[in-house]
N, C-alpha and C positions, 0 to 999 in steps of 0.2 A: 233759394240756395239750395242744389244741388242735393248736399248729402242732409238737408233737412227733412229727416222722414218720418212716419206719424205710426204706421205699422211693419213691423218688423218680423218676418216671418221662415218658416221652416222648407224647406224644401221634400216635396212628396211625389210620388207616383202615380199618376191617376190615369186617364181616361184623358186629360187635356194635353199629358207627355206622350198617350200610345198613339195620337192621331198626329206625329208631328208637329207637336204647340209644347214645346219642352221649354216647361219652368226652370233652368238651370238652376246649381247650388250658388246661392249669393251668401257674401259674408256679411258677416254683424257688424251696425254700425253703430256708434256712441252717440247718437241722437236720439232723442224720442222714440220710444219703440209702443207702438199699441196693440199690435197685433201680431201675429205668427203664420209663417208659411211652414206645413210642418212635414217631414220627411214617412211616408207610409214603410212601416217594416213589417216586412216577409219573413213568415212563418210556416214551418209547415205543415200542410193539412191535416197532421196528426194529432197536432193539438193546439193551433192556432184555431181559435174564436174571431170569428166575425162579429165587428158591433152593430148591437142595434142600429137600423137607419128608419127614419119615421119618414113612411110615404109623403107626407106633405112636402118634403125635401125637392123632389122628383114633379111636383106640382106647382110650386114655386121656379122651381127651371126651366119648366114648361110654359108659365106666364112671361118669365125673360127674354124667351127666344130659343130656349135650348135646341129644339128641333132644327134651328132655320141655320144655324153655327156652321155648319159645312159650307154654308153661301156664303159666307163670310172672308172675303180678300183681305180685308182691310181694315182699323178703325183708328179714329182718329179723333184725340182728346187731349184740353189742356185741365193738369189739377191745380187747382188753387186751394192750399191749406194754409189756416192762420190760430196761433192759440194765444191768445191778448196777452201781450205781455214777455213772448218767449222767441216768436219767430213771424214770418208771412213768405210765404213760398207762392210760386206761379211753375210749374215743371209742364211744357207741350211732348206731346207725344202720336206717335202714328208708329203701329203695329202690325205687320203681317202674319198673321199665324201660323200660316201653313209652309210659311218658308222660317219664321222667327228672325225676319227683321225689323228690326227697333231702329226707330231715330228719335232724336230727342233736341231739344232745342230749350234754354235756361241759360241759368247762370253756376257760377263754381264759388266755392266757399269767399272768396275775394268779393265775388259781386261779379266779375268780369265775363261777359258771355260766351257759350258754349254752346258746338253744331255738331254732332254726331249720330253716326252711322252707324250701324255694327250687326251681327247676325248671332243669336243667342246659346247656336249650339259651338260658338268658335270663340265665347270668352277667354279661355286661353291664353288666347295669340294678340287677346288686346290689352290695350295701358291700363293702369294701377287707377284708373280713375274712372277706367269704364267699371273694370272689375268691383270694385269698393266701394264707388259713392254712384255712379251712376243707371249701371245695374238693379242694385236695390231699393234705388229710390222707382226705377219701372216696375219692380216687383208689390211694391207700396202701394203705389198709383193704382196698378192696374187690379188690386183685392178689392180699393176702394171702388170701381169702376166694374167689376163685375164678380164681385162677390157671391151673387146665388149661385153662379157657373161654377166658382171654385167649391162650394160646399157641397155643389153635386157632384165634382167630379171626384173629391178625394172620399175615400172610402175607408178610410182611415178612421176617420173621426164617427163618435155615438151619436145620434140624434133622435131623441123620444119625446113624442108628444105628450107636453104636459095637462093640453086642455086651455080652456078659457083664462088668461089672468088680467089684471089690469098692467097700465102702461107704466112702464117707472117714471114719467114725469106727465103729468097732464092730463084730461080724462081720456074715455074712450077703455075698451079692451082689445084683445088680441089673441093670438093661439100662442103659445109659450113651447118655442123650440130650442131648449139648451144642444147647443151644437160643440162636445168635448172629445177632446183631442188628448191621443197618448200619455199616457205619464212619463215616457223615457222615450229619449229618441227624439231629434230636430233641437231649437234651438233656445224654445220656449215652451219646454214640457208641460203637459196637461193644462194651456190655455182652453178658456169655456166661451162660447158668443153665444148669448141667450138671443136667440132670434124673438121677436115679435112681428106676426104675422098676420094681415088682415084677410076678410073677407072673401077678398078678390087674388088672393092668395101672394100679394104684394108685402113684403116685409117693410114694416112701418115704423121699426126701432129695434135697437141693439144694445145688451150689454155687453162688452168684453170683460172676462175678469183673465189676469197675467197668470202663468201657472206657477210664477216662479217670484221671487223677492224687488227684481228689478221693476223701480218705476215707469208707467204709469200701474199702479195693480186694478184700475177701474175705470173705463172709458164708459159714454152713455151718449149714442148722438139718433139723433131723428134720421127717416129714409124718407125722404120726397121731394117734388119737383118733379117729377116723374114726366118721361120724354121717351118718345120711339125714332130711331133711326134705321129706319128700315125693320125688318122683323125682330130689330132686338131692342129692348124695354133697357130704361138706363133712369138711374135715383140718382138726380145731378143735385141737391140739395141735402146738405146734414148739418144740423147744429146740436151740441152739447156741452160736454164738461168733460175735462181727462183731469180727473184727480181734483176735481174742484176749479179748475180754472176752464173759464169759458173756450169752446171749441167751434169751430168755424169751415167745413171743406166742404167747396161748390165745381161741379165739376163742367167746364163751360166747354164751345167750338165742338160738341159732338157729332163725329158722321161716321158712317160706314161705306166700303165698298163694294158693293158685292161680284158676284164668279160674273162673267162674261161682260162689265160697263166699267169705265174709266170714270163714272161719275160719284162723284159723292153723295150722299145719302146724308143729309143733314137731319139731325135731332130736333122734333117738334113736338 
């Protein structure tokens, strides 16, 4: 069902928008939201203070292929999500970052098939279903698929490298980098993502802390099932808990299309 979302985010302005990859405003949904898309607040240079940004975020983004992002003409994937006893959903997406064209296949709230294409810069002319259900779902799912890039692009958040810590669950240690968003502005101000980064600069785990009172307040999930489609690295397997309830997100049918080619490069 397209209205079943896990992450509901602020809107922010970043390199992601400046390169004609516009993540325009998405309305708040009433279903479960796990993460936020933030608004970057602009302040005069005389008093604005840039947040601290750990260099490891750049290293992570490079590991995932940020230097090759300009080559990407299209990304294809299916976002599959389930919280035991609450919902189970699958959303099929195709996104052209340079034109911001989005194509969606899935079902509506009544379980009826839905297939639609739209341009995100023209949301005001779209139906209520696109504006209030499908596009928020796109933003939600896109963050699961490309989160390391979003963390890199969004300069409003502070990110301080805390050093080595034990993983939240299971054996092992990783570099803990809390990514904290501003306390004002956006839909869910004050959210924090605790990223656990491995020796190879891949995210291995995260813990999400909601800044407001609306549940879920805490989400834990693994980052595993790594595959590469062309020059872009994807984590396709996420297991964990949302306020104690078992959570499973997996990304299937991942592929990218690069400049100068009509062929899809499948993740493997």
